[in-house]
N, C-alpha and C positions, 0 to 999 in steps of 0.2 A: 601759145607758148609751146616751146619744145626745143630740142637741141639744135643748134645752128652753128655752121662754120662761117665766120664773117671774113671776107676778103677786102682789103683796102689797096686800091691801085692808084699810084701816083703818075701824073703826066706833066710834060713840059712842052711849050710850044710858042709860037708867034701868031698874032691875028686870028686867033681861034683854031689854028691847026696844031693839034697836040700829038705827041708821041708818048706812049707809055715809057716810064723810065724805071719803075720798079713795081713789083706786085708782092705784097706782104699779106700772107694769110694768118689770121689771128687763130688761136686755138679754139677748139670746139667749146662753145658756151652751153653750160648745162641746161639753161632755159633762157630763151630770148623772147621778150614781149615786144611786139611792134608798136611803134608810136601810134599809128592808125592804119586802117586799111589803105587809104589813099596815099599816106606818107609814112612808110615804116620806119624811117630814121629821123630823129634819133629815137631809140628804143630803150628798153630796160634789160640789162644782163644780169643774170642770176647764177651764182655759183654755189654748190652745195659741197662743203668740205667737212666731211664727217669724221673720216679716219685715214686720211693720207699723211704723208710725211709733211712737216710744216713748211718747207720751202715751196709748196704748192700755193701758199698765201702770197708769196713773192710774185709767182708767175700770174696769178689772178689780178693783183694790183697793177702791175705793169701792163697788163693787157687792157684793163679797165681804163688806164690813163691814156694809152695809145687810141683806143676806140673812142673815148670822149673827145680827145684832140681832134680826131678825124671827123667828128659829128655823127658816129654811128650809135652811140648810146648817150642818154641823158643822165643816167644813174647807174651805178654798179652795186649789186646786193651780194653779200656773202652770208650764208647761213652756216653756222657751225655749233659745236657744243658750247654751252655757257660754262662759266667757271664752277658753279655749284654742281652741275651734271658732271663735269670732268673730275671733280673731288669725289663725287660719289661712285663713279663707275670705274675709275683708274684703280687697278689692282683688284677689281671685283669680277668684271666680265672677262671670261677666258675664251680663247680661241678653240678650234677644233683639236689642236694638238696639245691643249692644256696650258699653253702660255697665256699671258695676259694681253688683252686688247686695249686700245684707248690709252696708250702710255703718254708720258709726258712730252715726248718728241713728236707726237702726232698733231693733227690739226684741232685745235680748240681756242677758246676766246683768249686765254693768256698768252697764246702765241700769235694771235692776230692784232690784239690791241697795240703792243709796241711797234709793230710795222706801220700801222696807220699813224700813230703818234710821230713817227719819224718821217711822215710825208708819203707813205705808200699810197698809190692811186693818184698822186699829183693833185690836179685841180678837179678830178672827177668827184662829183657828189657821191658819197657812199652811204648805203643803209646796211648796218652790220646787225646781224640777228644772232644771238646766243641763246640756244634752246636750253631751258632749265628744267629740273626734275619734275615740278609741278605741272608741267605741260605734257608729261609722258604717262600714258596709261600702263598699269602693270609693273611700275617701277618699285612696288613695295617690297619685293624679294631682294633687290639691290640694296635698299635701305637696311634690311635685317642683316644681310652679309656684311655690309660696311660697319654696322654697330658692332658685330661680333669680331671683325678684324681690328676695330679700334679698341675693343676690350683687351684683345691680345696685346696690342702695341702699349697700351696703358700698363699692363702687367710688366711687360719688357722694360718700360721706363722706370717703374717703381717697385722691382722685384725685391729690393733690399728691405722694404717695409714689411714683408711676410716671410722672406726666406733668407737663410744665412749664406747660401751659396747659389750661384746662377744654374749650377747643374741640377739643383732641386726645382727651380722655377722653370727651367727650359722645357720639361716635358709637359708642364701645364700650358706654357705659351704655345707649344707646338700642337697641343690638343685643341686648343681654342682655334688656332688657324686652320687646322685640319677640319674642324666642325664647320667653320664659316665657309671653306672652300667646297665642302660636300654639299651645302645648301644650294650652290650654284654650279652646277656641272658645266663642262666646256659646251660651247655652241655646237649644235648638230650641223652637219653638212647641208648646205641649202641647194 
């Protein structure tokens, strides 16, 4: 397995004499497993979509469809963040500049599923993998930060139960958010 660029070339001709009519290069496949050493096609194409813009799913599914139709792959695999992991880390993990990573418009399960349900990938068999929090070592801090952020949001939603004015509740809300965000500093440069 490893990155591969797959090229599909089409030819037309008579009596076994053919001329190439087009050459279409598929995009680079993150991982390609050959069918066998003797006969590499059809193989298995794997795309890892962890934090791209969600149109990358469209690209992958269209590419899988074309590669399967041409006999280059038997199955297309997409690995991404599962829905529970997305809910946990969205608004928790911050980038180096302090902004949030893993937002709603990036690649994750809830962006992939509707595309597949609408026929994305065509007739190509798909294996879709959504990684969930219990599969990640060291995720405990994200759970603590999420709990503190949820506490802040609960206060914001029910501030009238304990305060007469939002201006009295707002500093408490902001302090809870600040405490949560201080627990998980921005990611260091890699």
